[in-house]
ZAMARGU-4260 file (C-alpha; in steps of 0.2 Angstrom, whole numbers, plus 5000, padded with zeros to 4 digits):
<rodrens>
0) 4756/4896/4687 | 4758/4879/4696 | 4769/4867/4686 | 4762/4849/4683 | 4776/4842/4694
5) 4770/4854/4708 | 4752/4848/4706 | 4757/4830/4707 | 4768/4832/4723 | 4755/4844/4731
10) 4741/4831/4728 | 4753/4817/4734 | 4756/4826/4750 | 4738/4830/4754 | 4731/4813/4749
15) 4745/4803/4759 | 4743/4813/4775 | 4724/4813/4774 | 4723/4794/4771 | 4734/4791/4786
20) 4723/4803/4797 | 4707/4794/4791 | 4715/4778/4796 | 4719/4784/4813 | 4702/4792/4816
25) 4693/4777/4810 | 4703/4765/4821 | 4700/4777/4836 | 4682/4778/4833 | 4681/4759/4833
30) 4690/4759/4850 | 4678/4771/4857 | 4663/4761/4852 | 4672/4745/4857 | 4670/4736/4840
35) 4684/4725/4834 | 4687/4727/4815 | 4702/4720/4806 | 4715/4734/4804 | 4721/4727/4788
40) 4704/4730/4780 | 4703/4748/4787 | 4720/4752/4778 | 4715/4744/4762 | 4697/4751/4762
45) 4703/4769/4766 | 4716/4769/4753 | 4704/4762/4739 | 4690/4774/4744 | 4702/4790/4745
50) 4710/4786/4729 | 4694/4783/4720 | 4687/4800/4726 | 4703/4808/4721 | 4701/4802/4703
55) 4683/4807/4701 | 4684/4824/4710 | 4701/4831/4706 | 4700/4842/4690 | 4718/4839/4685
60) 4722/4829/4669 | 4723/4810/4670 | 4742/4810/4668 | 4743/4820/4684 | 4731/4809/4693
65) 4740/4793/4688 | 4757/4799/4693 | 4749/4806/4710 | 4742/4788/4714 | 4759/4780/4709
70) 4768/4791/4722 | 4755/4789/4735 | 4755/4770/4733 | 4774/4770/4734 | 4773/4780/4750
75) 4759/4769/4758 | 4763/4752/4751 | 4781/4751/4745 | 4790/4760/4759 | 4782/4749/4773
80) 4787/4734/4763 | 4805/4739/4762 | 4805/4743/4781 | 4801/4725/4785 | 4819/4722/4782
85) 4825/4734/4794 | 4825/4732/4813 | 4822/4744/4828 | 4836/4739/4840 | 4833/4753/4852
90) 4829/4751/4870 | 4813/4762/4869 | 4808/4753/4853 | 4808/4736/4861 | 4803/4740/4879
95) 4786/4749/4875 | 4784/4755/4857 | 4784/4737/4849 | 4773/4729/4863 | 4760/4743/4861
100) 4759/4742/4842 | 4758/4723/4843 | 4745/4723/4857 | 4734/4735/4846 | 4736/4724/4831
105) 4731/4709/4841 | 4715/4718/4847 | 4719/4727/4863 | 4707/4741/4866 | 4717/4754/4876
110) 4702/4764/4881 | 4694/4750/4891 | 4708/4738/4895 | 4726/4740/4902 | 4740/4732/4893
115) 4746/4721/4908 | 4728/4712/4908 | 4729/4710/4889 | 4747/4703/4890 | 4742/4691/4903
120) 4726/4685/4894 | 4736/4682/4878 | 4751/4674/4885 | 4763/4687/4881 | 4779/4689/4892
125) 4777/4702/4906 | 4787/4717/4906 | 4790/4734/4914 | 4783/4744/4900 | 4765/4745/4905
130) 4764/4762/4913 | 4770/4770/4896 | 4760/4759/4885 | 4744/4763/4895 | 4746/4782/4897
135) 4756/4789/4882 | 4747/4796/4867 | 4745/4783/4853 | 4744/4791/4836 | 4759/4782/4828
140) 4756/4766/4838 | 4739/4765/4830 | 4745/4769/4813 | 4760/4757/4815 | 4747/4743/4821
145) 4737/4745/4805 | 4753/4743/4794 | 4758/4728/4805 | 4742/4719/4802 | 4742/4724/4783
150) 4760/4719/4779 | 4763/4706/4793 | 4779/4714/4800 | 4780/4724/4816 | 4794/4734/4808
155) 4784/4741/4794 | 4776/4755/4804 | 4793/4763/4806 | 4791/4769/4788 | 4780/4783/4795
160) 4795/4794/4798 | 4801/4793/4780 | 4784/4796/4773 | 4782/4812/4783 | 4799/4817/4779
165) 4797/4816/4761 | 4780/4825/4762 | 4788/4839/4771 | 4802/4841/4759 | 4790/4841/4744
170) 4779/4854/4753 | 4793/4866/4757 | 4799/4864/4739 | 4782/4868/4732 | 4779/4882/4743
175) 4795/4891/4739 | 4798/4887/4721 | 4786/4900/4715 | 4795/4913/4725 | 4813/4910/4724
180) 4815/4898/4710 | 4818/4879/4709 | 4837/4878/4713 | 4836/4888/4729 | 4820/4879/4734
185) 4828/4862/4731 | 4843/4867/4742 | 4832/4872/4757 | 4820/4857/4755 | 4836/4846/4756
190) 4843/4855/4771 | 4826/4853/4780 | 4826/4834/4776 | 4844/4833/4784 | 4838/4836/4802
195) 4849/4825/4813 | 4835/4820/4825 | 4825/4813/4810 | 4840/4804/4803 | 4846/4796/4819
200) 4828/4789/4822 | 4825/4784/4804 | 4825/4765/4808 | 4817/4766/4825 | 4800/4769/4833
205) 4805/4785/4842 | 4793/4799/4838 | 4803/4815/4840 | 4809/4816/4822 | 4790/4815/4817
210) 4786/4828/4829 | 4799/4840/4822 | 4792/4837/4804 | 4774/4840/4810 | 4778/4856/4819
215) 4786/4862/4803 | 4771/4857/4794 | 4758/4865/4805 | 4768/4882/4804 | 4769/4881/4785
220) 4751/4877/4783 | 4745/4891/4794 | 4757/4903/4785 | 4749/4897/4768 | 4731/4899/4775
225) 4735/4916/4781 | 4736/4922/4763 | 4717/4916/4760 | 4710/4919/4777 | 4693/4911/4773
230) 4688/4893/4777 | 4678/4892/4760 | 4694/4897/4750 | 4706/4885/4759 | 4696/4869/4764
235) 4710/4857/4759 | 4723/4867/4769 | 4711/4866/4784 | 4708/4847/4782 | 4727/4845/4780
240) 4729/4856/4796 | 4717/4845/4805 | 4726/4829/4800 | 4743/4837/4805 | 4737/4844/4822
245) 4728/4828/4827 | 4743/4817/4824 | 4755/4829/4831 | 4745/4832/4847 | 4745/4813/4850
250) 4763/4808/4846 | 4768/4813/4864 | 4762/4825/4877 | 4774/4839/4871 | 4766/4837/4854
255) 4750/4844/4861 | 4760/4859/4869 | 4769/4863/4853 | 4753/4862/4842 | 4743/4872/4854
260) 4756/4886/4855 | 4758/4887/4837 | 4739/4888/4834 | 4737/4901/4847 | 4751/4912/4839
265) 4742/4911/4822 | 4725/4913/4830 | 4729/4930/4838 | 4739/4935/4822 | 4723/4932/4812
270) 4713/4943/4824 | 4726/4957/4824 | 4726/4957/4805 | 4707/4958/4804 | 4705/4970/4819
275) 4698/4984/4807 | 4687/4974/4797 | 4674/4960/4801 | 4683/4957/4818 | 4668/4948/4826
280) 4665/4937/4811 | 4683/4932/4809 | 4684/4929/4828 | 4669/4918/4827 | 4675/4908/4812
285) 4693/4905/4819 | 4687/4901/4836 | 4675/4887/4829 | 4688/4880/4818 | 4702/4879/4830
290) 4690/4873/4844 | 4684/4859/4833 | 4701/4854/4827 | 4708/4852/4845 | 4691/4844/4851
295) 4694/4831/4838 | 4713/4830/4843 | 4710/4828/4862 | 4692/4821/4863 | 4693/4808/4850
300) 4710/4804/4844 | 4717/4807/4862 | 4703/4797/4870 | 4714/4783/4875 | 4727/4795/4883
305) 4721/4812/4888 | 4703/4808/4891 | 4707/4791/4900 | 4721/4798/4910 | 4709/4812/4916
310) 4696/4800/4921 | 4707/4787/4929 | 4720/4799/4937 | 4712/4817/4936 | 4727/4822/4926
315) 4727/4821/4907 | 4746/4821/4906 | 4749/4807/4919 | 4762/4800/4922 | 4774/4814/4917
320) 4765/4829/4926 | 4757/4831/4943 | 4760/4826/4961 | 4762/4807/4957 | 4773/4810/4941
325) 4787/4798/4936 | 4804/4807/4935 | 4812/4801/4919 | 4825/4815/4918 | 4836/4815/4933
330) 4845/4799/4930 | 4846/4803/4911 | 4855/4819/4912 | 4873/4822/4916 | 4875/4824/4935
335) 4882/4842/4933 | 4866/4847/4926 | 4857/4846/4943 | 4865/4862/4948 | 4861/4872/4932
340) 4845/4881/4926 | 4836/4877/4910 | 4845/4890/4900 | 4862/4885/4906 | 4859/4866/4902
345) 4853/4871/4885 | 4869/4882/4881 | 4880/4869/4889 | 4873/4855/4878 | 4872/4865/4862
350) 4891/4870/4863 | 4898/4854/4869 | 4905/4839/4860 | 4892/4827/4854 | 4891/4813/4867
355) 4879/4802/4876 | 4884/4808/4893 | 4873/4801/4907 | 4871/4803/4926 | 4884/4790/4930
360) 4897/4797/4919 | 4911/4804/4929 | 4916/4816/4914 | 4902/4828/4910 | 4899/4838/4894
365) 4914/4845/4886 | 4913/4862/4878 | 4921/4864/4861 | 4925/4877/4848 | 4911/4878/4835
370) 4915/4869/4818 | 4927/4857/4826 | 4924/4839/4830 | 4933/4823/4835 | 4931/4805/4830
375) 4922/4800/4846 | 4909/4813/4842 | 4905/4805/4825 | 4903/4788/4834 | 4889/4796/4846
380) 4877/4797/4831 | 4874/4778/4832 | 4861/4782/4845 | 4843/4788/4842 | 4843/4799/4858
385) 4860/4806/4860 | 4860/4818/4875 | 4873/4831/4873 | 4876/4840/4856 | 4862/4829/4849
390) 4860/4841/4833 | 4877/4836/4827 | 4895/4839/4826 | 4893/4856/4816 | 4876/4862/4823
395) 4883/4875/4835 | 4892/4884/4822 | 4878/4883/4810 | 4866/4890/4823 | 4877/4905/4826
400) 4878/4908/4807 | 4859/4907/4805 | 4856/4918/4820 | 4868/4931/4813 | 4859/4931/4796
405) 4842/4932/4804 | 4847/4947/4816 | 4855/4956/4801 | 4839/4954/4791 | 4829/4961/4805
410) 4841/4976/4807 | 4840/4979/4788 | 4821/4976/4788 | 4823/4964/4774 | 4809/4955/4764
415) 4795/4945/4773 | 4802/4951/4790 | 4784/4949/4798 | 4783/4931/4791 | 4800/4927/4797
420) 4797/4934/4814 | 4781/4923/4816 | 4790/4907/4811 | 4804/4911/4823 | 4792/4914/4837
425) 4783/4897/4833 | 4800/4888/4834 | 4806/4897/4850 | 4791/4902/4860 | 4786/4884/4866
430) 4804/4880/4872 | 4803/4887/4890 | 4787/4877/4892 | 4795/4861/4887 | 4808/4862/4901
435) 4822/4849/4896 | 4827/4858/4880 | 4845/4853/4882 | 4841/4836/4875 | 4840/4839/4857
440) 4826/4826/4853 | 4814/4836/4864 | 4816/4851/4853 | 4818/4844/4835 | 4811/4860/4827
445) 4826/4870/4833 | 4835/4863/4818 | 4823/4872/4806 | 4831/4889/4810 | 4845/4884/4798
450) 4833/4882/4783 | 4824/4898/4789 | 4841/4908/4787 | 4844/4900/4770 | 4827/4906/4765
455) 4832/4924/4770 | 4848/4922/4760 | 4839/4916/4745 | 4831/4933/4742 | 4848/4941/4742
460) 4856/4944/4725 | 4874/4947/4730 | 4888/4935/4727 | 4892/4935/4746 | 4874/4929/4750
465) 4875/4915/4737 | 4892/4910/4744 | 4886/4909/4762 | 4871/4899/4756 | 4883/4887/4747
470) 4894/4886/4763 | 4879/4882/4774 | 4873/4868/4762 | 4890/4860/4763 | 4892/4862/4782
475) 4875/4854/4784 | 4880/4839/4774 | 4896/4838/4784 | 4885/4838/4800 | 4876/4822/4794
480) 4892/4814/4787 | 4893/4802/4801 | 4876/4794/4797 | 4884/4786/4781 | 4895/4775/4793
485) 4880/4772/4805 | 4868/4768/4790 | 4881/4756/4783 | 4883/4747/4799 | 4864/4747/4801
490) 4861/4739/4784 | 4874/4725/4788 | 4866/4721/4804 | 4849/4721/4796 | 4854/4708/4783
495) 4863/4698/4797 | 4847/4698/4808 | 4836/4693/4793 | 4847/4679/4789 | 4847/4673/4807
500) 4828/4674/4809 | 4826/4665/4792 | 4838/4651/4798 | 4829/4649/4814 | 4812/4648/4806
505) 4818/4633/4796 | 4823/4623/4811 | 4812/4611/4821 | 4803/4616/4837 | 4815/4607/4848
510) 4830/4617/4842 | 4823/4634/4844 | 4826/4641/4862 | 4826/4660/4865 | 4830/4670/4881
515) 4827/4688/4884 | 4842/4695/4892 | 4833/4710/4899 | 4815/4706/4904 | 4809/4724/4899
520) 4815/4723/4881 | 4801/4712/4874 | 4797/4719/4858 | 4808/4707/4849 | 4796/4692/4853
525) 4785/4699/4840 | 4799/4699/4827 | 4801/4681/4831 | 4782/4678/4829 | 4782/4687/4812
530) 4795/4674/4806 | 4786/4659/4812 | 4799/4654/4824 | 4795/4641/4836 | 4803/4645/4853
535) 4803/4642/4872 | 4811/4652/4885 | 4828/4647/4893 | 4833/4651/4911 | 4848/4663/4914
540) 4859/4648/4919 | 4859/4639/4902 | 4875/4638/4893 | 4881/4637/4875 | 4871/4652/4870
545) 4875/4662/4855 | 4869/4680/4852 | 4856/4685/4839 | 4847/4701/4836 | 4859/4713/4843
550) 4860/4711/4862 | 4842/4707/4866 | 4840/4689/4862 | 4851/4673/4865 | 4848/4657/4855
555) 4853/4640/4860 | 4855/4626/4847
</rodrens>
């Protein structure tokens, strides 16, 4: 029997993600029919209507309902407010994520207008971000734009990664607690939360961490739906699945690849399970359901990317695929990788020291013994897109232990072997299709092999298995230990930046002069606007300039 706390957390997960999806769907529909409607009102109206319907239609007791609403409002209102006092200092965040979000908030319709025209018409600084803003999928940008308009800070939308992280951890806990007990479920849910790709992007607009979360969500949802097999008996799971796939497929182009591969695996699995009973009926039902889900994901939510790219460039994945593609990898990878195949690059990166080795570095990736690390490796965690050994200082060893556990389970034909195989297939099968799997942020789901192995251990009653589970939990925490220093430095910089912005906002117009050191890193201009700072632009020859906001802005008094 489901416990009250499980009911509350389950309701919280469903209501939170569905509210976000409805916001995304509503915003996209308004863009398609070319009607401008204040985004802040969409956010408020969707939350009010969804919560009201939940109160009247949910059959749980009132205490359960009230606590659910408190948790939902904490995730959707409190966390974005807290995130206003954090800052995305990353290059990608300030070159195209923030401008895209701000343009959408200010009324840009990406279906009918390119970003450069909008920027010029609204007197925004020009930049080199337009090709990515125009053509990349825009799920998180639209959601962040809604939050920006509602909360008044361009940084509030970064809370999406923490919102989804909390939802996934709660979902894993609820799913496992009835099977293996609350203690082991808690350990596995905590391990799942400690994915380094998520942690290193926690205060940025990078979407790789969210992609890993939603990949895990899609797999777990389809595993749960498998137990019911009928749409009528699992409507809420299918609605949540629709929400997850639509957001995942529109995070980035590889999101569509991952979501499609996972859906295909379960689609054929369902048909195989039902091959001897009602096969045609099940084939028709599943085909309709999955076709409808991906039609909405691509045709509606993806109208400003997949559909527009197809119409304008005859290529839904422009500019990353096709004869006129833009190469964003060659100059980003170590020079030595140019001579290696995909598998060799992957192995080299996985078992090398954590470092942000680029094309121009004379010293390439350095192999190391698993479970060893150096001080320089810990410092590499400060970046949201570390290239080599990006899963952390201890991950290579953790992965080896996890693979041994999984292989032994297959040999001994342990519990839930079929389900474990399907999950493993979903995690690994899409990897060859991605290509550049050496870069950890492109394969964030690979980390979930560790909690999968812990799930296998949780069914073992021997002292040895419990000991190994405890060791894995400890090593996972050692793996993310460097983030304590990174976060400490981040929070100091956040406080300093807020103080600087507030100080500038109190000065007169004549004393506020800003210069953009890199003409492509223009996202910070919207932080300046949020604080109501009056400013003009200085030339590069001006003197007596002091730094503010990391290294992206200079201020002259």
